[in-house]
C-alpha positions in Angstrom: 0.1 0.0 -0.1 1.1 3.6 -0.6 2.1 5.2 2.6 3.6 8.5 3.9 5.4 8.4 7.4 4.5 4.7 7.5 0.9 5.5 7.8 -1.4 3.7 5.4 -3.9 5.3 3.2 -6.2 2.3 3.1 -6.8 -0.8 5.1 -8.2 -4.2 3.7 -10.4 -6.3 6.0 -12.7 -9.2 5.6 -16.2 -8.3 6.9 -18.0 -11.6 6.5 -18.3 -14.4 4.1 -17.1 -13.1 0.7 -17.4 -9.5 1.6 -14.3 -7.4 2.1 -13.8 -3.7 2.9 -11.3 -1.2 1.7 -11.3 1.6 4.3 -9.8 5.0 3.8 -7.5 5.6 6.7 -6.6 9.4 6.6 -9.5 10.7 8.8 -11.1 12.9 9.8 -11.3 14.3 6.1 -9.5 11.6 4.0 -8.4 14.4 1.7 -8.3 13.4 -2.1 -4.8 12.8 -3.5 -2.8 10.6 -6.0 -1.5 8.5 -3.1 -4.9 7.7 -1.7 -6.4 6.9 -5.2 -3.4 4.8 -6.0 -3.7 3.0 -2.7 -7.4 2.2 -3.5 -6.5 0.9 -7.0 -3.9 -1.2 -5.5 -6.4 -2.7 -3.0 -9.0 -3.3 -5.5 -6.6 -5.1 -7.7 -5.5 -7.2 -4.9 -9.1 -8.3 -4.1 -9.6 -9.0 -7.7 -7.0 -11.8 -7.2 -8.7 -13.0 -4.1 -11.3 -15.6 -5.1 -12.9 -15.5 -1.6 -13.9 -11.8 -2.2 -17.1 -11.4 -4.2 -18.1 -7.8 -3.2 -16.0 -4.8 -1.8 -17.4 -2.1 0.6 -15.4 1.1 0.1 -15.7 3.0 3.5 -13.7 5.5 5.4 -12.7 6.3 9.0 -13.4 9.8 10.6 -16.0 12.4 10.0 -15.9 12.5 6.1 -15.8 9.9 3.3 -13.5 12.2 1.3 -13.7 15.9 1.8 -12.1 16.8 -1.6 -8.6 18.3 -2.1 -6.6 19.7 0.8 -6.2 23.5 0.3 -4.1 24.0 3.3 -0.9 23.8 1.4 0.6 20.9 3.3 -0.6 18.1 0.9 2.1 16.3 -1.2 2.2 17.5 -4.8 1.2 15.1 -7.5 0.8 15.1 -11.3 -2.8 15.3 -12.6 -1.7 12.8 -15.3 -0.6 10.3 -12.6 -3.8 11.0 -10.6 -6.1 10.1 -13.5 -4.0 7.2 -14.4 -4.8 5.7 -11.0 -8.4 6.7 -11.2 -8.8 4.8 -14.5 -7.5 1.7 -12.8 -10.5 1.7 -10.4 -12.8 1.3 -13.3 -10.9 -1.7 -14.8 -11.3 -3.9 -11.7 -13.9 -6.7 -11.7 -15.6 -7.0 -8.3 -18.7 -4.9 -7.5 -18.2 -2.0 -5.1 -20.6 -0.6 -2.5 -19.5 2.8 -1.3 -20.5 3.7 2.3 -20.5 7.5 2.2 -20.6 9.4 5.4 -20.1 13.1 6.0 -18.7 15.0 3.0 -17.9 13.6 -0.5 -16.7 16.7 -2.3 -15.0 17.3 -5.6 -12.7 14.4 -6.2 -14.2 12.7 -3.2 -17.5 12.5 -5.1 -15.6 11.2 -8.1 -14.3 8.4 -6.1 -17.8 7.6 -4.7 -19.1 7.6 -8.2 -16.6 4.9 -9.3 -18.4 2.5 -7.2 -21.5 0.5 -8.4 -23.6 1.4 -5.5 -23.6 4.3 -2.9 -25.2 4.2 0.5 -25.5 7.5 2.2 -27.1 9.0 5.4 -29.3 11.9 6.2 -26.0 13.7 7.2 -24.1 13.0 4.0 -23.1 16.0 2.0 -22.1 15.8 -1.7 -20.8 18.5 -4.1 -19.1 18.7 -7.5 -17.8 22.0 -6.4 -15.4 22.6 -9.2 -17.1 25.5 -10.7 -17.1 27.2 -7.4 -13.3 26.9 -7.6 -13.1 28.3 -11.0 -12.2 25.0 -12.3 -13.3 22.1 -14.5 -14.6 19.0 -13.0 -12.5 15.8 -13.2 -12.2 12.1 -12.2 -14.4 11.0 -15.1 -17.5 12.8 -13.6 -18.3 13.7 -17.2 -19.2 10.0 -17.6 -20.2 8.8 -14.1 -22.5 11.6 -13.0 -24.8 11.7 -16.0 -24.8 7.9 -16.1 -26.3 7.8 -12.6 -28.7 10.8 -12.5 -29.1 11.9 -16.2 -27.6 14.6 -18.2 -29.8 17.6 -17.0 -29.3 16.9 -13.4 -25.6 16.3 -13.7 -25.4 19.6 -15.7 -27.1 21.4 -12.9 -24.9 20.0 -10.1 -21.7 20.6 -12.1 -22.6 24.2 -13.2 -23.8 25.4 -9.9 -21.4 23.5 -7.6 -24.4 23.0 -5.3 -24.1 21.0 -2.2 -26.8 18.5 -1.5 -27.6 16.3 1.4 -28.0 12.5 1.5 -31.8 12.6 1.2 -31.5 14.7 -2.0 -28.8 12.5 -3.3 -31.0 9.4 -2.8 -34.0 11.2 -4.4 -32.2 12.1 -7.6 -30.6 8.6 -8.0 -27.0 9.6 -7.0 -27.4 7.2 -4.1 -29.0 3.7 -3.8 -29.8 3.5 -0.1 -30.5 6.2 2.6 -29.6 5.1 6.0 -29.6 6.6 9.5 -26.1 8.0 10.4 -25.5 5.1 12.9 -26.5 2.4 10.5 -24.5 3.3 7.4 -22.1 0.4 7.5 -24.8 -2.0 8.4 -27.0 -0.9 5.5 -24.0 -1.0 3.2 -23.0 -4.5 4.4 -26.5 -5.8 4.0 -26.5 -4.8 0.3 -23.2 -6.3 -0.3 -24.0 -9.5 1.5 -27.2 -9.8 -0.7 -24.9 -9.5 -3.8 -22.5 -12.0 -2.5 -25.4 -14.6 -2.3 -25.5 -14.6 -6.0 -23.1 -16.7 -8.2 -19.8 -14.7 -8.4 -19.0 -15.6 -12.0 -22.6 -14.4 -13.0 -22.3 -11.2 -11.0 -19.0 -10.2 -12.5 -20.4 -11.1 -16.0 -23.6 -9.0 -15.4 -21.4 -6.2 -14.1 -19.1 -6.1 -17.0 -22.2 -6.1 -19.5 -23.9 -3.3 -17.6 -20.6 -1.1 -17.2 -19.7 -1.8 -20.9 -16.7 0.2 -21.9 -16.9 2.7 -19.0 -13.2 2.5 -18.3 -12.4 3.6 -21.8 -15.0 6.2 -21.7 -13.5 7.6 -18.3 -9.9 7.4 -20.0 -11.2 9.6 -22.8 -13.1 11.9 -20.4 -10.3 12.4 -18.1 -7.9 13.3 -21.0 -10.3 16.2 -21.8 -10.9 17.1 -18.2 -7.2 17.2 -17.5 -6.7 19.6 -20.5 -9.3 21.9 -19.3 -8.2 21.8 -15.7 -4.6 22.7 -16.8 -5.9 25.6 -18.9 -8.2 27.0 -16.2 -5.5 26.6 -13.5 -3.6 29.4 -15.1 -6.6 31.9 -14.7 -7.1 34.4 -12.0 -10.4 33.0 -11.3 -9.0 29.7 -10.2 -6.6 31.5 -8.0 -9.4 33.4 -6.4 -11.6 30.2 -6.1 -8.9 28.3 -4.3 -8.1 31.1 -2.1 -11.8 31.7 -1.3 -12.2 28.0 -0.4 -9.2 28.0 1.9 -10.6 31.2 3.6 -14.1 29.8 3.8 -15.7 32.8 2.0 -17.7 33.5 -1.2 -15.3 33.9 -4.2 -15.3 37.1 -6.5 -14.8 35.8 -9.9 -13.7 38.3 -12.7 -13.8 36.1 -15.8 -10.0 36.4 -16.2 
């Protein structure tokens, strides 16, 4: 697993018969980074080679599932190309994934949640594709995954407004598949995973491959475009203002420059 200062980014655990978890271990916020996404990809590929594993529950320690990028200035630098290369690996794995999404799933954190097959949220979950509020283009293949889950119109609204919605709204619009009470999130996620695990594993993987089609290739193409737009917009004054406003927790003052 990828580590910094010997601290793991993820932990793999067997929950019960044929259900394993990949837990993000950088609480309370589990900020989005290349090292984290690469560690998740490593873990999924490891479980692909574990015949006992039929379903993966992607969960997180701490307050937030993944609160987006760390704007404190203390996060390790990484290449966007490397990041999206790691992200693409998630879509090329074979086992079904149930994401247990507590607290915030923001920006790239939402992208990570959308890489799963199913999402379980709570009434206290908050999700946002907040890129436009940063003066930035969305990434992580959200051009593919978000419209696929909720339709093009709803996806366009969330992406262009950067609006934050709660778990109930996420469930209502189809972004989430189960709405749990905060104390029951892992139990609800595990119940869904256990139900899938009762089915024939080769059949489930075959059905999943059919339904997902060429999503990995679509994500590859999408992230190439998303990355080019992000690199272009990163040079603008509006992006500098958006990042500064986010760090200062204030409303940005964009100038179209």
